[in-house]
C-alpha positions in Angstrom: 8.1 -2.7 44.4 8.2 -5.0 47.4 4.0 -5.5 47.0 5.4 -6.4 43.8 8.2 -8.3 44.9 6.3 -10.2 47.6 3.0 -11.2 44.0 5.7 -13.1 42.2 6.8 -15.1 45.3 3.6 -16.1 45.6 2.2 -16.9 41.7 6.3 -18.4 41.9 5.3 -20.7 44.8 1.6 -20.9 43.7 3.5 -22.4 39.9 5.9 -24.7 42.4 2.9 -26.1 44.1 1.1 -27.2 40.8 4.0 -29.1 39.0 4.6 -30.4 42.9 2.0 -32.1 42.7 1.0 -33.2 38.5 5.5 -34.6 39.2 3.2 -36.5 42.4 0.3 -37.6 40.3 1.4 -39.0 38.5 3.8 -40.0 40.3 0.9 -42.2 41.9 -1.3 -43.1 39.0 1.9 -45.0 36.6 2.0 -48.4 37.0 5.4 -50.3 37.6 3.6 -53.4 36.6 3.2 -52.9 33.7 5.4 -50.2 31.9 9.4 -48.3 33.1 8.7 -46.6 30.7 6.5 -44.2 32.4 8.7 -43.6 35.1 11.4 -42.3 33.2 9.0 -39.9 31.0 7.9 -38.9 34.0 11.1 -38.5 34.9 12.6 -36.6 31.6 9.4 -34.1 31.5 9.4 -32.7 34.8 13.8 -32.5 35.8 15.7 -30.4 35.0 18.9 -31.5 32.6 21.3 -30.1 35.1 19.0 -31.4 38.0 21.2 -32.8 41.1 20.2 -35.4 43.7 20.8 -36.0 47.5 19.7 -38.1 50.0 21.4 -38.4 53.9 22.9 -41.8 53.3 24.9 -40.0 49.9 28.7 -38.9 50.1 28.3 -36.4 47.0 25.3 -35.2 45.3 24.1 -36.8 41.5 24.5 -34.3 39.4 23.1 -33.9 35.9 19.7 -35.7 34.3 21.5 -38.0 32.7 23.1 -39.3 35.6 20.6 -39.4 38.1 18.4 -41.2 34.7 20.1 -44.5 34.4 20.2 -45.0 38.4 16.8 -44.4 37.6 16.3 -47.0 35.5 18.7 -48.9 37.1 16.3 -49.1 39.8 12.9 -48.9 37.2 13.4 -51.9 35.0 14.5 -55.2 37.8 11.4 -53.5 39.7 9.5 -53.7 36.8 10.1 -57.0 36.0 9.6 -58.4 39.6 5.9 -57.3 39.4 5.3 -57.6 35.9 6.2 -61.3 36.0 7.2 -62.4 39.3 4.3 -60.7 41.2 4.7 -58.8 43.6 1.5 -55.8 44.1 3.4 -52.4 44.7 1.3 -49.1 45.7 3.2 -46.1 46.2 1.8 -43.0 47.9 2.5 -39.6 49.3 1.2 -37.3 51.1 2.7 -33.7 51.0 3.4 -31.4 53.8 3.2 -28.2 54.3 5.8 -25.3 54.4 6.3 -21.7 53.8 9.5 -21.4 51.3 9.0 -20.0 48.0 10.3 -23.1 45.4 10.4 -25.5 47.8 8.2 -28.8 48.3 8.7 -31.8 50.7 6.4 -34.4 50.8 6.1 -38.1 52.2 6.8 -40.6 50.5 5.1 -44.7 51.3 6.3 -47.3 48.7 4.7 -50.9 49.8 6.0 -54.0 48.0 4.0 -57.3 48.9 4.7 -60.6 47.7 2.6 -64.3 46.5 4.2 -65.3 49.8 1.7 -62.3 51.4 5.4 -61.1 52.9 5.3 -57.2 53.5 8.1 -54.9 53.2 7.2 -50.8 53.1 9.9 -47.7 52.5 9.3 -44.7 54.1 11.0 -41.3 53.0 10.5 -37.3 53.1 11.9 -35.6 50.0 12.6 -31.6 49.7 12.5 -30.4 45.7 12.6 -27.2 44.4 11.6 -26.2 41.5 12.7 -23.6 38.6 9.6 -23.2 37.1 8.0 -26.1 35.5 10.9 -27.9 36.5 12.8 -30.0 39.7 16.4 -28.6 40.1 17.5 -30.2 43.3 15.7 -33.1 44.9 16.7 -34.4 48.3 15.0 -37.5 49.5 15.4 -37.6 54.0 13.6 -39.2 56.1 14.3 -43.5 55.2 13.1 -46.0 57.1 11.9 -49.9 56.5 9.7 -51.7 57.4 9.3 -55.7 57.3 12.1 -57.9 56.1 13.3 -56.9 52.9 11.3 -60.5 50.2 13.5 -62.8 48.6 13.4 -65.0 45.4 11.0 -67.4 48.0 8.3 -64.4 48.0 8.1 -63.6 44.4 5.7 -65.9 42.4 7.9 -66.7 39.2 5.7 -70.7 39.8 9.3 -72.3 38.2 9.6 -75.5 41.6 11.3 -77.6 39.0 13.9 -76.5 37.0 13.1 -76.4 33.1 13.9 -79.5 31.7 17.0 -79.3 29.2 19.0 -76.7 31.4 20.2 -79.5 33.8 23.4 -80.0 33.8 25.2 -77.3 31.7 23.1 -78.9 28.7 21.6 -76.7 26.3 
């Protein structure tokens, strides 16, 4: 009986690793400058309805796909606009961290944001995900770090050096 249990654990771990790899590949290949909707589709496909998200900086975890999806949307839309219209160059990289617990996978993430001014802000964090079959049921973000200063409006390439005619002084 223990051999069968061991086999099931290895099989479950292998499926979790394969799903994790597919999720991380989808995230790193999506292009925020072209669309934020692709990230929402990835979230919808890989996360359970009752997912729980937590971090070192939160007092309480966020529960449920609808609540997490709403927060994700609030993050993605401005990032998409700043990349598409403001000219930010954005790249994301993932590195899997080896572990030994079945259905629990850690990874290290790096998000580079480069303004048209050349100023760079890099965000690093680690993620722990727990899987149930092909869906993430728990995700925890930890070891969050930022390198470089936050980008400002001057680092965006909106190309507006002068006020738009007709919008000065409250005129329509």
